[in-house]
Residue, then its C-alpha position, 0 to 999 in steps of 0.5 A: m640285577i636287584f638285591y633285596h635286603k629286608i630290614d626288620g623292626t630293629w630300629n623301632t625304639s627311641m633314640s637320644s635325638g628324639y627319633c624313632s621309626l613307626d612300626e610298619d608292614l612295608e619292607d625296606c629294600f636296597f637296590t643296586a645300580k640297574t639302569s643308570f648311575f644317576r637316576k632321573p625322577q620318574n614322577k610327572l610332578v615338577e620339582k622347584n627349589v624355593a630359596t631359604k630365607e636368610e638369617e630368619k629367626p626360628l619361631v618360638l611358641t609358648e607352652k600355651e600356644i603349643k597346647q592350642k596348636i596341638e588341640e587344633y591339629n588333633g581335632t583335624v587329624k584323620n588317622c592315629l598319627g596325632m601329636r602328644l603334649n607331655s607334662d613337661g611341655s615337650y611334645t611328640g608326633f609324626i612326620k612323613v619323609h620321602l626318600k629322593l636319593r638319585r645316587p647310590v648310598t654306601v653300606p657295610a658289606g656282608i653284615r646282618p641288620q642291626s638288632i635292638y641290642d646294637v641300637l641300645k649299645e649304639v653300635n656303629p656298623a662302619e666299625i664292624t667291617d671294613k668292607r663296603t658296597s653301594f646300593y640304590l635305596p628305593l626311589d621315593a620310598i616313604k618313612q613315617l618318623h616319630i620325633s619330638g618337637s626339639t628334634t632338628a633336621n640334622q638329627v632326622i637325617i642322621g636317624l634315617l641314615k642309621k635306619f638304613m645302615v648308611i655310613d655316608n657322611p650326613q653332610k652329603y644329605a639335606l632335609f627339604y620341606q616340600t609343598k604340592k601345588g597342582n603338578d608343582v612340588h616346591l622344595q625348601k631346604l631346611k637349616g640343620n637346626e630347624q625343627p621339622l615337627l614344629i613345621r608340621l604342627l604349624a602346617g597342619p596334618d595334611t601330608e598330601a599337601s606338604s611333607f618332607a624329603l631327604k635328598e642329596n645336598e646339591t651344590g650344583e656340580v658333584e663334589w667328588d672330593a667329598f667321597s672316600v676312596p672306597e666309595l669312588s671305587n664302588f662307583l667305578i665298579i657300578l659304571e663298569k658294569e653298566e658300560k658292559e651291559r649297554i655294550h652287550q645290549a647294543q651288540q645284540k641289537f645290531l646282531a638281530f638287525r644283521r640277521k634280518l638283513e641276511q634273511a631279506l637278501k636270501a629271500a630276494g635272491k631266490p628265483g620267483 
């Protein structure tokens, strides 16, 4: 069973982190568990993790270099998603983020999407109700985010979770820089203090060749200790529903096979 929950444009406003979402016609939907608790990627591209360079000093550009880079960037951009240099030397622009979450996320149950007033008052959805439910976010959905040059990877993660009213610990997720080479997609995990818009500026405006992805912060095995008791309870409910569905499907399959065998035996027993 699939539930749809439309998120209206209530988060389309600047936040203290320099994050806001781009107005778009796409409806955001939440999905409950349907076929598998841990979903497998369905695209044909092969993802390869690229090791992060240790203790690499962050690149710092002068105001003159930033201005030159922005002029070059805007000179090649083919849409309205250019970058803007402000009078104080700061700059803003857009990044594309793919949502590649394989596990359900936790959201408050039974509350309406947040309004613009909730955002301005920094209302925390987790404090409105103690009820929780788990959903699958749309696999490989894309969000265009408007951020500033000082916005960090951690702030992008927090902003995305707020956008979808996800109340999971942000440390469960990581932001990756992904580059496409043929059928291979190279993923490099960003450090929390890295600045995605600076990476976008240096890479150029081609979002087909490179973009960003939000994924689970994988460390090999699933760290069940990182989940709260309500989250684990929701996971068990999902697994039990899936188990019952699989059992029902298996029973129907064998019943159909039994009927065909009985029909064949009945037909074979008739006199010619």
